[in-house]
C-alpha positions in Angstrom: 13.7 22.2 -28.0 12.4 25.5 -29.2 12.9 28.4 -26.8 9.3 29.7 -27.4 7.0 27.4 -25.5 3.9 29.6 -26.0 2.9 27.7 -29.1 0.5 24.9 -28.2 -1.3 22.9 -30.8 -4.3 20.8 -29.7 -4.6 17.5 -31.5 -7.8 15.4 -31.3 -7.8 11.9 -32.7 -11.4 11.0 -33.5 -13.3 7.9 -34.7 -17.1 7.6 -35.3 -18.1 10.6 -33.2 -20.8 13.0 -34.2 -22.5 15.6 -32.0 -20.2 15.1 -29.0 -17.2 15.8 -31.3 -18.8 19.1 -32.3 -19.5 20.0 -28.7 -15.9 19.2 -27.8 -14.6 21.5 -30.5 -16.9 24.3 -29.5 -15.6 24.0 -25.9 -12.0 24.2 -27.1 -12.7 27.2 -29.3 -14.1 29.0 -26.3 -11.2 28.5 -23.9 -10.0 31.6 -22.0 -6.6 31.2 -23.5 -6.8 29.6 -27.0 -4.4 27.1 -28.5 -2.4 28.1 -31.6 -4.5 25.6 -33.6 -6.9 22.7 -33.2 -6.0 19.8 -35.4 -8.7 17.2 -35.8 -7.4 13.9 -37.0 -10.6 12.3 -38.2 -10.8 8.6 -39.0 -14.6 8.4 -39.4 -15.4 6.9 -42.8 -18.6 8.9 -43.2 -20.2 11.4 -40.8 -23.8 12.3 -40.6 -24.8 15.1 -43.0 -25.1 17.7 -40.3 -21.7 16.8 -38.7 -19.9 16.8 -42.1 -21.3 20.2 -42.9 -20.4 21.7 -39.5 -16.8 20.3 -39.7 -16.5 21.6 -43.3 -17.5 25.1 -42.1 -15.0 25.0 -39.2 -12.3 23.9 -41.5 -13.0 26.4 -44.3 -13.1 29.2 -41.8 -9.7 28.2 -40.4 -11.0 27.5 -36.9 -9.8 23.9 -37.1 -7.4 21.9 -39.2 -9.3 18.9 -40.4 -7.1 15.9 -41.4 -8.8 12.7 -42.7 -7.3 9.2 -42.3 -8.8 6.2 -44.2 -7.8 3.5 -41.7 -8.6 3.9 -37.9 -5.6 3.8 -35.6 -5.1 5.7 -32.4 -1.3 5.8 -32.5 -1.2 6.6 -36.3 -3.6 9.4 -35.8 -1.5 10.8 -33.0 1.6 10.5 -35.1 -0.1 12.4 -37.9 -0.9 15.1 -35.3 2.7 15.3 -34.1 3.9 15.6 -37.7 1.4 18.1 -38.8 1.3 20.4 -35.7 2.7 23.8 -35.9 3.1 24.3 -32.1 6.2 23.5 -30.0 4.0 21.7 -27.6 1.2 19.2 -28.7 -1.7 18.8 -26.4 -3.6 15.5 -27.1 -7.2 15.4 -26.1 -10.1 12.9 -26.4 -13.0 13.8 -28.7 -15.7 13.6 -26.0 -14.6 16.0 -23.3 -15.5 19.3 -21.6 -12.3 21.2 -20.7 -11.8 23.7 -17.9 -11.6 27.2 -19.4 -7.9 27.5 -18.5 -6.8 24.1 -19.8 -4.2 25.4 -22.3 -2.9 28.0 -19.9 -2.3 25.3 -17.2 -0.5 23.0 -19.7 1.6 25.9 -20.9 2.5 27.0 -17.3 3.6 23.5 -16.3 5.8 23.2 -19.4 7.4 26.6 -18.6 8.4 25.2 -15.3 9.6 21.8 -16.7 10.9 22.2 -20.2 11.1 19.1 -22.4 8.7 17.0 -20.3 5.3 15.4 -20.6 2.4 17.1 -18.7 -0.3 14.6 -17.7 -3.5 16.4 -17.0 -6.4 15.6 -14.7 -9.3 13.5 -16.0 -12.6 13.5 -14.2 -14.9 10.7 -15.3 -18.7 11.0 -14.9 -18.6 8.8 -11.8 -15.8 11.0 -10.1 -18.1 13.9 -9.2 -17.4 14.7 -5.6 -15.3 11.5 -4.9 -11.8 12.1 -6.1 -8.7 11.2 -4.1 -8.0 13.1 -0.9 -5.0 15.5 -1.4 -3.1 13.8 1.4 -3.8 10.3 0.2 -0.8 8.1 -0.9 -2.9 6.5 -3.6 -2.9 8.0 -7.0 -5.4 8.2 -9.8 -5.6 10.7 -12.7 -8.4 12.3 -10.8 -6.1 13.3 -7.9 -5.9 16.9 -6.8 -2.2 16.6 -5.9 0.6 17.4 -8.4 3.5 14.9 -8.6 6.0 13.1 -10.8 4.3 10.0 -12.3 5.5 7.1 -14.5 2.9 7.3 -17.2 -0.1 9.3 -18.4 -3.7 9.0 -19.8 -4.0 9.5 -23.6 -7.0 11.7 -23.4 -5.3 14.7 -21.7 -1.6 15.1 -21.9 0.9 17.4 -23.6 4.4 16.8 -24.9 7.3 18.6 -26.4 6.8 17.9 -30.2 10.5 17.6 -31.1 11.3 15.3 -28.2 8.4 13.0 -29.0 9.4 12.8 -32.6 13.0 12.1 -31.6 12.0 8.9 -29.9 9.9 7.8 -32.8 6.4 9.0 -31.8 3.8 6.4 -31.0 4.1 2.7 -31.9 1.5 1.9 -34.5 1.7 -1.8 -33.7 -0.8 -1.0 -30.9 -3.8 -1.9 -33.0 -7.6 -1.7 -32.6 -8.3 -0.2 -29.1 -4.5 0.4 -28.7 -4.5 -0.8 -25.1 -1.3 0.1 -23.3 0.1 2.4 -26.0 0.5 5.2 -23.5 2.5 2.9 -21.1 4.9 1.9 -23.9 5.5 5.5 -25.0 6.0 6.5 -21.4 8.6 3.7 -20.9 10.5 4.8 -24.0 10.3 8.4 -22.8 11.7 7.6 -19.4 14.5 5.5 -20.9 15.5 8.6 -22.9 15.7 10.6 -19.7 12.3 12.3 -19.9 10.1 13.1 -17.0 6.3 13.1 -16.7 4.6 15.6 -14.4 1.0 15.2 -13.3 -0.8 18.6 -13.1 -4.3 18.5 -11.7 -5.1 22.1 -12.7 -4.9 21.0 -16.4 -8.4 19.5 -16.1 -10.9 17.9 -18.4 -14.2 16.2 -17.8 -14.5 13.1 -19.8 -18.0 12.7 -21.2 -17.5 9.0 -22.0 -19.8 9.0 -25.0 -21.7 5.7 -25.3 -20.9 5.2 -29.0 -17.9 5.7 -31.3 -14.2 5.6 -30.3 -12.9 2.3 -29.0 -16.4 1.2 -28.1 -17.0 0.1 -31.7 -14.8 -2.9 -30.9 -17.2 -4.1 -28.3 -17.1 -5.2 -24.6 -13.9 -7.1 -23.9 -15.8 -9.4 -21.6 -18.2 -10.4 -24.3 -16.2 -10.8 -27.5 -14.2 -13.4 -29.3 -12.1 -10.7 -31.0 -8.6 -10.0 -29.6 -9.0 -6.2 -30.1 -8.4 -5.5 -26.4 -6.1 -8.3 -25.4 -3.4 -7.8 -28.1 -2.1 -4.5 -26.7 -1.4 -6.0 -23.2 0.6 -8.8 -24.7 2.5 -6.6 -27.1 3.3 -4.1 -24.3 4.8 -7.0 -22.3 7.0 -8.1 -25.2 8.2 -4.6 -26.1 8.5 -2.8 -22.8 9.4 -5.9 -20.6 8.4 -4.4 -17.2 9.3 -6.3 -14.1 7.6 -9.7 -14.1 6.6 -9.5 -17.7 7.0 -13.2 -18.5 4.8 -14.2 -15.6 2.2 -11.6 -16.6 2.3 -12.7 -20.3 1.7 -16.4 -19.4 -0.9 -15.8 -16.6 -3.0 -13.1 -18.4 -5.4 -15.6 -20.2 -6.3 -17.2 -17.0 -6.7 -14.0 -15.1 -8.9 -12.7 -17.8 -11.5 -15.3 -17.0 -11.2 -15.0 -13.2 -13.8 -12.3 -13.0 -17.2 -12.1 -11.4 -18.7 -11.8 -14.9 -17.2 -15.2 -15.8 -18.1 -16.9 -12.5 -21.7 -15.9 -13.1 -21.7 -16.6 -16.8 -19.3 -19.5 -17.3 -20.4 -19.9 -21.0 -18.3 -16.8 -21.7 -15.1 -18.5 -20.5 -14.1 -20.2 -23.8 -15.0 -17.1 -25.7 -12.7 -15.0 -23.7 -9.9 -17.6 -23.8 -10.1 -17.6 -27.6 -9.8 -13.8 -27.6 -6.8 -14.0 -25.2 -4.8 -16.6 -27.0 -5.6 -15.0 -30.4 -4.3 -11.7 -28.9 -1.2 -13.4 -27.7 -0.4 -14.8 -31.1 -1.2 -11.5 -32.8 1.2 -9.7 -30.4 4.0 -12.2 -31.1 3.6 -11.5 -34.8 3.7 -7.8 -34.3 6.7 -8.0 -32.0 8.6 -10.2 -34.6 7.8 -7.7 -37.3 9.3 -4.9 -35.3 7.9 -1.6 -33.9 6.2 0.9 -36.3 7.5 4.3 -35.2 7.9 7.6 -37.0 11.0 7.5 -39.2 13.5 10.3 -39.7 12.1 11.0 -43.2 8.6 11.4 -41.8 9.7 14.1 -39.4 10.6 16.3 -42.3 7.0 16.2 -43.6 4.9 19.3 -43.3 1.2 20.0 -43.8 
């Protein structure tokens, strides 16, 4: 790992976001302690005229690095960010957030105390205002005010040593569509390689949870026949094999319909079961094909 850990690149994977993306970038450009760079990995096929123009100005002026990907994929976008970043530490953020002014400083401080690790930041959702976990509580959520070692992280606010992340292959691009559980799979590989994950509540963002764009384009998992949400859970079970994974794999279709939504609207049960079994078959095919990680030749690539 590089000795100088003061170089932090922010990477923002983005898909079908307009004004909220520009607001997020503005917030990040105005941090008390700026990042080395802001890399926007944009998978939106076509922005509105005003958004396209604003991003072009930001890119031309050097205030952001604007990378375009033709096919939307959360892990592929994050891998492109890892490969293209200039910083020793890469801070991944959602594209619909309002960060605390010292976000970068807090990530940097935590990495200085724990070199080579992952720093999982705090995420306050709109409904968390005034109701996060008590500091003395034994329960944990990523809105907690208490720092601790944790087994995983949330993809919308975490930072990682770039070289260490690339050394274990980056993010598995077999996590398709909403990429559900891609963070858990990366965390499992990270821990197997001897890495630690530190939750730091002072590295705080407010998630704005935009109503359009992002994974919301794939619909509500309770009301779709598409396996976009289910496939990640099954693939994670096959690849990471956590305790009880076989039982979880086989029981998930039936647990998916054991909800209040389905009890009240039983006509959605067959729709959800189709999505679940399709996701199971898709995950099996992805597993048999093998993981899609960053290769050694990819890590030599530069912007």
